[in-house]
C-alpha positions in Angstrom: 36.0 -11.2 -72.2 35.6 -14.6 -70.3 34.9 -17.5 -72.2 32.1 -19.5 -70.5 32.2 -23.4 -71.4 29.2 -24.6 -72.3 27.8 -27.9 -71.5 27.6 -31.0 -73.8 26.2 -34.4 -73.9 27.6 -37.8 -74.3 25.0 -39.7 -74.6 22.8 -42.4 -72.5 25.7 -43.6 -70.9 24.9 -44.4 -66.9 20.9 -44.1 -67.5 18.5 -46.1 -66.2 17.3 -47.3 -69.4 19.8 -49.6 -71.7 23.8 -50.2 -72.1 25.8 -48.3 -74.4 28.0 -51.3 -75.5 29.7 -49.1 -78.8 31.5 -47.1 -76.5 33.0 -49.7 -74.1 37.2 -49.6 -74.7 38.5 -52.4 -76.3 42.1 -53.6 -77.1 42.0 -51.9 -80.3 42.1 -48.4 -78.3 45.5 -49.1 -77.1 49.0 -49.5 -78.5 50.2 -53.2 -77.9 53.8 -54.6 -77.6 55.7 -57.4 -77.4 56.3 -59.1 -73.7 60.2 -58.8 -74.5 59.7 -55.1 -75.1 57.7 -54.7 -72.0 60.0 -56.9 -70.0 63.1 -54.3 -71.0 61.1 -51.5 -70.2 59.7 -52.6 -66.5 63.8 -52.7 -65.5 64.0 -49.3 -67.1 61.3 -48.1 -65.3 62.6 -48.8 -62.1 66.1 -48.3 -62.6 68.2 -45.7 -61.2 70.6 -45.9 -64.1 68.8 -43.4 -66.1 69.4 -40.6 -63.6 72.4 -38.6 -63.5 73.5 -38.9 -60.3 72.3 -42.7 -60.1 69.7 -41.8 -57.1 66.3 -41.7 -59.2 64.4 -43.6 -61.3 61.0 -43.0 -63.1 59.3 -44.7 -60.8 60.0 -42.3 -58.1 57.7 -39.8 -58.9 55.4 -42.5 -60.7 55.1 -45.4 -58.7 52.2 -47.8 -58.5 51.6 -47.7 -54.8 51.3 -43.7 -55.1 48.5 -44.2 -58.1 51.2 -43.8 -60.7 52.4 -40.5 -59.3 54.0 -39.7 -55.5 51.3 -38.4 -53.6 52.9 -34.9 -53.3 51.7 -31.5 -54.9 54.9 -30.9 -56.4 57.6 -33.9 -56.9 60.8 -34.2 -55.2 63.2 -34.7 -57.9 66.8 -35.6 -57.8 68.3 -35.4 -54.7 65.1 -36.5 -52.8 65.2 -39.2 -50.4 62.0 -42.1 -49.9 59.1 -43.0 -51.6 55.9 -41.1 -52.2 54.6 -38.9 -49.4 57.5 -39.7 -46.9 60.3 -38.5 -49.9 62.2 -35.8 -48.5 64.2 -32.8 -49.7 67.6 -34.2 -49.3 70.3 -32.4 -47.2 73.8 -31.1 -47.6 75.1 -31.4 -51.1 72.5 -33.6 -52.0 69.5 -31.0 -51.6 67.2 -30.6 -53.9 67.3 -27.2 -56.2 64.0 -26.9 -56.4 60.6 -28.5 -55.8 59.8 -29.9 -59.6 57.4 -27.1 -60.4 54.1 -29.1 -61.6 52.6 -32.3 -59.9 53.6 -35.8 -61.2 50.9 -36.6 -63.9 49.5 -40.0 -63.2 50.1 -42.7 -66.2 47.0 -44.5 -66.1 45.9 -45.0 -69.8 48.1 -42.6 -71.6 48.6 -45.8 -73.6 45.4 -45.5 -75.2 45.7 -44.2 -78.9 43.9 -41.2 -78.6 46.6 -39.8 -76.3 48.6 -37.7 -78.6 49.6 -34.7 -76.3 51.5 -35.4 -73.1 52.6 -32.9 -70.0 50.3 -30.3 -68.3 51.2 -27.8 -70.9 51.0 -30.3 -74.2 54.8 -29.6 -75.1 55.1 -32.9 -76.9 52.4 -33.9 -79.2 52.6 -35.8 -82.6 52.9 -33.9 -85.6 53.8 -35.3 -89.1 55.3 -31.9 -89.7 58.3 -32.9 -87.9 61.2 -35.3 -88.8 60.7 -37.6 -85.8 57.1 -36.8 -86.1 56.2 -35.2 -82.8 56.7 -31.5 -82.1 58.3 -31.1 -78.9 61.1 -28.8 -76.9 63.6 -31.1 -78.6 63.0 -29.9 -82.1 64.9 -31.5 -84.7 67.2 -33.0 -82.3 64.5 -35.8 -81.6 65.5 -38.3 -83.4 63.0 -40.5 -85.7 61.5 -44.0 -84.6 59.7 -43.4 -81.5 56.6 -45.4 -81.2 53.7 -43.2 -79.9 53.7 -40.0 -78.0 54.0 -41.9 -74.7 57.4 -43.3 -75.7 58.0 -40.2 -76.9 57.7 -38.4 -73.3 59.8 -41.1 -72.0 62.9 -39.4 -73.8 62.2 -35.7 -71.4 62.4 -36.3 -67.8 66.0 -37.5 -68.0 66.7 -34.1 -69.3 65.8 -32.0 -66.7 68.1 -31.0 -64.0 65.6 -30.8 -61.3 64.2 -34.3 -62.5 66.6 -36.8 -63.0 69.7 -35.1 -64.5 71.0 -33.6 -61.4 72.9 -29.7 -61.2 75.7 -28.4 -63.2 79.0 -29.6 -62.6 77.8 -33.0 -60.8 77.7 -35.5 -63.7 78.3 -35.5 -67.4 75.0 -35.8 -67.9 73.9 -33.2 -66.1 76.2 -30.8 -67.5 74.9 -32.0 -70.9 71.4 -31.3 -69.6 72.2 -27.7 -68.6 73.7 -26.8 -71.6 70.4 -28.1 -73.4 72.1 -30.7 -75.3 69.0 -33.7 -75.4 71.4 -35.5 -77.7 74.3 -35.8 -75.5 72.3 -36.7 -72.7 70.4 -39.7 -74.6 73.9 -40.7 -75.5 75.4 -40.6 -72.3 72.6 -42.9 -71.0 72.5 -45.0 -73.5 76.2 -46.3 -73.2 75.4 -46.8 -69.4 72.8 -48.9 -70.0 74.6 -50.8 -72.9 77.7 -51.5 -70.7 75.6 -53.8 -68.7 75.4 -57.3 -70.2 72.0 -58.2 -68.6 70.5 -54.8 -70.4 72.4 -55.5 -73.6 70.4 -59.3 -73.6 67.5 -57.7 -72.9 67.3 -55.3 -75.5 68.4 -57.8 -78.2 65.1 -59.6 -77.1 63.3 -56.8 -77.4 64.4 -55.6 -80.5 65.9 -59.3 -82.6 68.6 -58.3 -85.1 69.7 -54.8 -84.0 73.3 -54.3 -83.5 75.0 -52.8 -80.4 75.9 -49.9 -82.2 72.6 -49.2 -83.6 71.1 -49.0 -80.3 69.8 -45.7 -79.1 68.0 -43.8 -76.4 64.8 -44.5 -78.8 64.6 -48.4 -78.4 65.0 -47.1 -74.3 62.0 -45.0 -74.5 60.1 -47.0 -76.8 60.1 -50.2 -74.4 59.7 -47.5 -71.1 56.4 -46.7 -73.4 55.6 -50.2 -73.7 55.4 -51.3 -70.3 53.7 -48.0 -69.3 51.0 -48.8 -71.6 50.6 -52.1 -70.4 51.0 -51.9 -66.8 48.8 -48.8 -66.2 46.0 -49.7 -68.5 42.7 -49.1 -66.7 39.4 -49.9 -68.3 37.8 -52.6 -66.0 36.0 -50.2 -63.7 32.1 -50.7 -62.6 31.7 -47.8 -65.7 33.5 -50.1 -68.3 31.9 -53.0 -66.8 28.4 -51.1 -67.4 29.4 -49.9 -70.8 29.8 -53.7 -71.8 26.5 -54.7 -69.9 28.3 -56.7 -66.7 26.9 -54.2 -64.2 24.4 -52.1 -63.1 24.7 -49.1 -61.6 23.9 -48.0 -58.0 21.1 -45.4 -57.7 23.8 -43.0 -56.5 25.9 -43.5 -59.3 23.7 -42.7 -61.4 22.1 -39.8 -59.8 26.3 -38.7 -59.9 26.4 -39.4 -63.2 23.6 -37.3 -64.3 25.2 -34.3 -62.7 28.3 -35.1 -64.0 26.5 -35.1 -67.6 24.9 -32.0 -66.7 27.7 -30.0 -65.6 31.4 -31.8 -66.5 31.2 -33.1 -70.0 31.6 -30.2 -72.1 36.0 -30.8 -71.2 35.4 -34.5 -69.9 34.0 -35.8 -72.5 34.6 -39.2 -74.4 35.5 -42.8 -73.1 38.3 -41.4 -71.0 36.4 -38.2 -69.7 38.6 -35.7 -71.5 38.8 -33.6 -74.7 42.4 -33.3 -75.0 42.2 -29.4 -74.8 43.7 -26.7 -72.6 41.3 -24.6 -70.2 42.3 -22.2 -67.7 40.5 -23.1 -64.1 42.2 -20.3 -61.9 43.9 -23.2 -60.0 46.1 -21.8 -57.6 49.7 -21.4 -58.4 51.9 -22.8 -55.8 55.8 -23.8 -55.9 58.8 -22.1 -57.9 56.8 -21.7 -60.9 58.8 -22.0 -64.5 60.3 -18.9 -64.8 56.8 -16.6 -65.4 55.5 -13.7 -63.8 56.6 -12.2 -60.1 60.2 -13.0 -59.4 59.4 -16.0 -62.3 57.4 -17.8 -59.5 54.2 -18.2 -61.8 53.4 -20.7 -64.4 52.0 -19.6 -68.0 50.6 -22.8 -68.9 50.0 -23.4 -72.3 50.8 -20.4 -73.1 54.5 -21.1 -72.6 54.4 -23.3 -75.6 52.3 -21.5 -78.1 53.2 -18.2 -77.1 49.6 -16.6 -77.3 48.4 -14.8 -74.4 45.1 -16.2 -74.9 46.5 -19.4 -73.5 47.9 -18.0 -70.4 46.9 -20.4 -67.2 45.4 -22.9 -69.5 46.3 -26.7 -68.4 45.2 -29.8 -70.4 42.0 -31.6 -69.4 43.1 -34.8 -67.4 41.4 -37.8 -68.1 38.9 -38.9 -64.9 39.9 -42.6 -65.4 41.2 -43.6 -61.7 40.5 -40.0 -60.9 39.8 -40.8 -57.1 43.3 -42.6 -56.5 45.6 -40.2 -58.3 45.7 -37.3 -55.9 46.8 -34.4 -55.3 44.8 -32.8 -58.2 45.6 -29.9 -60.1 48.7 -29.1 -62.5 51.0 -28.1 -59.5 48.6 -30.5 -57.1 47.4 -27.6 -55.1 44.6 -29.9 -54.0 44.9 -32.9 -51.8 41.5 -34.0 -52.0 39.2 -35.0 -54.9 36.0 -33.2 -53.2 38.2 -29.8 -52.8 39.0 -30.2 -56.9 35.2 -30.5 -57.5 34.3 -27.9 -55.1 37.0 -25.5 -57.0 35.2 -25.9 -60.0 31.9 -24.5 -58.5 32.9 -21.7 -57.8 36.7 -20.7 -59.3 36.8 -17.1 -58.2 35.5 -17.7 -54.6 37.9 -21.1 -54.1 41.1 -19.2 -55.7 40.4 -16.2 -52.7 39.8 -18.7 -50.0 42.8 -21.1 -51.0 44.6 -22.6 -48.0 48.2 -23.5 -49.0 48.3 -25.4 -46.0 46.3 -28.2 -47.7 49.2 -28.8 -49.9 51.5 -31.7 -49.7 54.9 -30.0 -50.1 57.5 -31.8 -47.9 59.0 -28.8 -45.8 62.3 -27.1 -46.1 62.7 -23.4 -45.0 63.5 -21.8 -48.1 61.3 -23.9 -50.4 58.3 -23.1 -47.8 59.0 -19.2 -49.0 59.1 -19.7 -52.4 55.8 -21.9 -52.3 53.4 -18.9 -51.9 54.4 -16.0 -53.5 52.3 -16.0 -56.4 49.2 -17.0 -54.4 50.0 -14.7 -52.3 50.8 -11.6 -54.5 47.3 -9.6 -55.3 48.3 -9.0 -58.8 49.3 -12.4 -60.0 46.2 -13.8 -58.2 43.8 -10.9 -60.1 45.1 -12.1 -63.5 44.9 -15.5 -62.9 41.3 -15.1 -61.9 40.4 -13.3 -64.8 41.5 -16.0 -67.0 39.0 -18.6 -65.5 36.8 -20.2 -68.0 34.3 -21.5 -65.7 31.2 -19.8 -64.4 29.7 -20.8 -60.9 27.5 -24.1 -60.3 25.4 -24.5 -57.4 25.5 -28.0 -56.0 24.0 -29.4 -53.0 26.5 -30.9 -50.3 24.1 -34.0 -51.2 24.9 -33.6 -54.7 28.7 -33.6 -54.4 28.2 -36.7 -52.8 26.3 -38.3 -55.8 29.2 -36.8 -58.0 31.9 -38.3 -56.0 30.3 -41.8 -56.2 30.2 -42.0 -60.0 34.0 -40.6 -60.0 34.9 -43.6 -57.6 32.9 -46.0 -60.0 35.7 -44.7 -62.6 38.3 -46.7 -60.8 39.8 -49.8 -61.8 39.8 -52.3 -58.9 43.0 -53.7 -60.3 44.7 -50.3 -59.9 44.5 -50.1 -56.2 47.4 -53.1 -56.2 49.8 -53.2 -58.7 52.6 -54.8 -56.7 53.4 -57.2 -59.3 54.4 -54.3 -61.4 57.3 -53.7 -59.5 60.2 -55.8 -59.7 62.9 -57.2 -57.2 65.8 -56.1 -58.6 67.0 -54.2 -61.6 69.9 -55.1 -64.1 72.5 -52.1 -62.7 72.1 -53.5 -59.2 71.2 -50.3 -58.0 68.3 -50.4 -55.0 65.0 -50.4 -56.5 63.5 -48.0 -53.8 65.4 -45.8 -51.2 
């Protein structure tokens, strides 16, 4: 039996009556850090020194010029060339092994304290029952001392052969990653960073009194998390200004909010428009998958973490802050327009059956293209995905969709439209900042 998501209420926000100042975000809602740690994190975020083959950085897939994503449905990770939608799949011996199986999530407001769970499937979450304070893919190998979940998340892309480490035999980091030896990956990368005089100086400025031999990848991840939490904080949208009593919404925004409240708020609740839970929406499955289902090309989502069959095809509810600039949308970037993603929510079963994979931003390569649509084209796989959908159909007119889009655009912080100041001209390793 399908679970039907019920509609909830958030209150009188964006109503034409009075302001709801008690819901406005403040500095207390976010993790803060020292300027020295943020500066260190900025360099590390953009430096390819943290990749096995010295050819990709965190920013390659989470670039501020692409809404802290990369503009692609599925990222082109280690081995690719270029930035954003111009990134290609590499060539010859440097050609990528596969597309990254899931869309690169945006980083806006993930430094808010309410974000204790990371990744589309929630495989990392704060948990005091673990020595590190986090339940993660590394288990007890994850060291203690991480500042928060966003910092803990920064420990893992470097351990992925597809994302940053490289393939077996290419370098010592990739060999350790292939063997799931997280500790060795982190040790090798820390040694690389500490071999650079400027980085040693920056680390000592960020962590006064810390001896060289005591520096670990935890300090690197904490610095990256500090930078991300600060640089990509986005809480000055028209919606935020309204909550502070500084803005009067337009008639269209008010109508859009009413539609949003009546149809979306059971999942997209709270000041950052997320319930932090996991739901099955029937988003078309494209790309190489995560090793599940037919030929391993499916992605069972939250079930991969919990082992509970009831969680199959459930993925984490994203925050809707800056949603208008963070496409493509969906856990695999299946929808290239925000309107397309909205229309999928209105009738997921119909949308799934009518999905056209040509809309997906996937840099072409013949062998990869053959894989991309295998699961969606398989009627049995698609029927199982459809059977898990938790949403009931909603009827909205085209004009109502326009109103809803107007409200969602009111969630955009204008400062996030120009973040050139977050990009350094150079990094201490001397490697190019961008291809």
